[in-house]
N, C-alpha and C positions, 0 to 999 in steps of 0.2 A: 502494500501499500504505499501510496506517495503522498507526502503531507508537506504543504507550503505554512512556514510560520511568518506572519508578521509582526514584529514588534519594536517598538519605539525605544527601550534600551536592552542592552546585551552587554555581557561582560567584555573587557573589564569595568563598563557601568556598573554601577550597584543600583539596586531596585527590584521590586518584585517582578516584574517583566524580565528583567535580566536573568534571575533565579530562576524562574520557570521556565524560560526557553531552555537554559543550558540541562536544566533537568530532563526536561521532554529528548532532548539531544542524547543525554547518556544513558537513560535509561528504557528508550523506545526505539534507539536506534536498528535494534535487531528485528523489530516487528512493520519498522515504517523507515521508508526511503525520505529523509528529511531534508527541506531545503528552507535554510532560515535568511530570511532578509532584515537586516536591522535598520532602524532610520538614520541610523548616524551614517549612513553613507549618503545621505542628501542632506543631511541636516545643516551644513554650511552655505546653501544656498539661499537667496531670499524666499520669504513666505509665500504661498502660493505655487512657486515655481517648485520648490523641493517637494510639494505633494504632486505635483503633475510628474515630475521625475520619479518618485517613488512608486506611483501608478505604474508608471512603464517597466520599473524593474520587476515589480511584481507581475505583470503581463507577460513579460519577457520571460520568466522563470515558471510561469504556470502551464505551461505544456506538458501534457502527459500526468498533470497533478489530478489527485482524487477529492481533496479536501484542502481548504484552507481555515487556518485559525488565525484570529487577531488578537493580541494582548493588550490592546486599547480600543475605544469605540470611536476616538476622532481622527488622531493623527496618522495611525496606520489602520483605524477600521474603516474609514470612508474611502479611502482607496482598495482595501482588499475586498470590500462590499462590492466596489465596481466592478473589480476584476472577477469576482464570484459571478456576479449576473451575466456579464460579456463571457464566460468561458460556460457558464452553468452547471457551476460547481457548487456543492455544499458548503455552507458558511457556518463558522463557530466561533464565539467571542468569550475572552475569557477577561472580567473587570478585577481589576484591583481596586476601586473605589467609585465615585461618582466624578467623573472629568470636568462637568460643568461646574459643579460646586467649588472644587479645587480650584479653575482657572478664575471663579469668581472671588474666592477669599483672597486668592494670591494677586491679582491683577485687577480687579474691578470694583472692589470696596465692598462687596458680600461680607456681612458679620455674622449672621445668622447659622446656627450649628447643622449639620446635614439633616437631621431629623426634621427641622422645621423648614429645610431649603424648599421642599416640593409644595409647602403650603402657601409660599409666598408669592402677591400678587403682582407687587414691584419690584422687578430685577432690571437691571441694564439690557439695552436691547441685545448685546455680544452674548450676555450669558444664558438669556432666554433663546436665542437662537444656538448655541452649544447646546442646551439642554434639550431643544427639539430635535437638533440632529440625533445626539446620542440616543434619545430614545427610539426613534425611527430605524437607526441601525442596530439596536439590540432587538428591537422586535422582529426585525425581518431575518434573524438569526436561526439557523435550524436547531443551536443549543447554544447555552449561557452556561458558563460554569463562573461561579461566584466562590471567592477563600472562605466565606463563613455564612452562619444562618442568618445573622445579622444584616449582611450585606444582601443577601437572597430576600429579604424582606424589603430591604430599599427599592430593589430591580423590581420586584412584583409590583408595585407603586405605580410603577411608569406603564403599567398595562402588559407586561410579559407574562404570559402564563406559568404558573408556577410548576407546571410538569416540564417545563422547558429549561428549567433552571436548576443546574447541579452543583450542589455545595461539593468542593473538592478542597482540603485544608492545604496551606502552603505548609511546605517541608522543607528542611535545611538540607544543604549540600555537604556539611561538615560529616566527616564519619566518627563515628563512634569510638571513643578510645585515641583520637589525637591527642598527641602532645607537643604543644609549640615549645619551639627552643628559643632560649632567652635570647635577647636581642638588645642593642642598645637603645631602645626606645625608653625604657624606664631611665636609664641614666639621663638620657637628653631632656624628658620632662621632669627630672629633680625628684623623681617619686621614690620614698624610701618605705622600709617595712613598717615604720611607725605612723606614715601619713595614711590616713583614711581615705580611700582613693574611690569614687564613683563614675560609672560610665554610661553616657546616654549618645544613642545614635541617631541620626534621622534626617530628614532632608530639612534644612533651615530654613522652615517657613511659620508663619504665625502660629497656626494650631498645634503644633507641637510643643510650645508652651515653655521654649528654653529661656525666655527673660524672666517669668516667676521662677524657675529652676535657679537662675544664676542669684536672684532674690534670696532663695532659700539657703544658699552657700552664704550669703552674706552674712546671715543672721547665726548659722553654725559655724561660723568662723570664730564666733565668741568662747563657743564649747570647745572646737577644734581647730586650734589654731593653723596647723598644718592641712587641713582637709583640702584634697584636689578633686575638681570636676572635671573629666575628659569629655569633651563633645565631639563624636565624629559625623561627618556629613560636610555638605554644601548646599547653598540655597541662596535665595534674594535677601535673608535676612541677617548674612555674615557682616555686613559693615554694622549693622543697627547692634548687633550682640557683641562685636568688637568694641563699639563705642560704651556700651552698657558694663563691659567689664572694665573698663578704663575708669569710667565714672565712678564706679563702685571700688575703684583701688584693690581688684581682685586679679590682677596680673599672674601673681603667682599661685593661685588658687583655680583658676578656670582656665582650662586651655582649647582652642579651636583647633584641632587636630586635621581639617579637611577631609575627603573622601578617605576611607580606609579600605584595605582589600582585605580578603577574606582570612588571609594568613596573619595580618596585621591584628586583625580582631580576636583570633586564636591568642595571639601572644599577651595582646593585653588582657584577656580573660585572667591571665596568670598573674597580673599584677593587680586586678581592682578587688573591692570587697563587694560591690553589686553592681547591678544594671537596674537604670531608672528609666523610664520613658512616659512622660508627662504630656498625653496627647488628647487633644480633644476629640479624633476621630482615629480610627483604625478598623479597616475591613478584616484583617487577620494579618498580625505582623510577623512574619518570617524571620526577625531579628530576635523578637521574642523566643522563638521556637530555638536559633541558634544559640541563644545566650543560656537558657536553660539548658541545652545539651552540654553547653561548655562548664556546667556546674556553677553557675552565676545566679546567686538570689535575685530576685525580679520583683521590684517595684512598679507598677503601672496602674492606668487608670481604669475605673468602671466605664468604660465606653466601648462601642463597636462590638468587634469580635474578642475583643480583649477576654471576658468574663466566660468565652468558650474554652478559652486555653488556661488561664489562670483562676485557679480557686482560690478565694479570698483566705488568707492565715493559714492556707494548706501548702498550695505548690507556688506561693507567691503572696505579694500583699497588693489589694486594690485600695485607691484612693479616689477623691474627685478631681476632676481637671483642674489645676490652678489653684486649688486650696493649699495655701501655704503652709496651715496649721497642720493638716493632714498630712504633707510630703514631710514636713518637718519632723514629726513624730514618727512617721515609718522609719526614716534613715535613721535617727537616733537608735530606734526599738532594735533595728537591724545590727548596727555598728555595736551595741552595747550586748549583743546577745548569739555569740557564737553558735551555741546549741540550736538556736532558732534559725540561723542561717543554714547549718548543715541539716536541719530537718526539712526546710523548704527547697533545698537541692534534692534529697532523696525522694521527696514527694513529686517534685516536677521531673524526675526520671520517670517515675510510674506514670504519671499523666502522658508524658510523650509516648507512650506505647499506643496510644490511642490516634496520635497524629504521626503513624510512621509514612515512611517514604514508599515503603512497598503499597500500602493500601491506597494511597494518593495516586500512585503511579497505575495500578491497576485500574482505578476508575477512570482515570484520565482516558487509558488505551480502550476501556469500554464504551465510552462514550464518542470516541472518534471513530471506533468500528462500527458502533451501532448508526450512525448518521451516515457513513458512508453505504452500509448496506441498505440502511433504508432509500437512499436515491438510486441504487441501482436499479 
């Protein structure tokens, strides 16, 4: 069987689509002849032109393909849908989130949560247009893959039949038992064994809550003068966060590391005490899965798909988004109780058995085969 994957992100780029595309290539290569077309091939061209060129690339590689899988609904989803129509191929799409809402929050002044987004009657024209395009593309798909039950409920609100939406959890490519070799990264960051060290990794966008997390570190500095927060990732808030760190005089306590490779994350996991993700929205975080696999106790928010993975005070600790008091309390609780950290790690290992790579890959294979067979 021949599969054409259209993806906006691809290794060495980070993010859910990149992880998912690589997973499919690695695990389904014996069942499918896979051709992956990353959007990075055309991203350096001006807007519109790059989408036309991407359409042409997909069309060029669509010969003798049996199915197209798009890993977002707009940037690659629209060209992929057009090629599928031209070639009369079955079309599937995997969604990692609500593209229109994310763009609205990042670029067009939208301030509401994702849960309230669909109820908004007054939205900027471009956001409303993205919302309409996204809905049309997803409704037209033969099958839709969502990474969590939460995101399935969001997609169903768009008028997509629930029996067309398959929940397949994100999984990690980190192999169990991997031991990262020590590197100079701890020395470069002036991390010592006495320093409480927190790690947070996400795209630097407003809804990931980094500004509040930095403010919490300022408060914690009174109790833990050597506390360090390592922030991995890049995005439009980089300069804002940089200025905030300087304003609060936290240059020695908060480090912006930029994009991190999987190997660097594995190495850092040996140097830090916990992973924290203060996010307003999360479809289903593969980074949480990876950090739990890497034996890091996890603090995250009680939103989106997070509670499907992290059971409060069992396999991790759940807090309310941007609640400084709760975040502060959770960090202190874990720093002061090694037994509790070890218990969270042990329970997380048990929890991860329900989110195995084998189960996810098997379900992706079944979805693709079913769509192909039903179109023959």
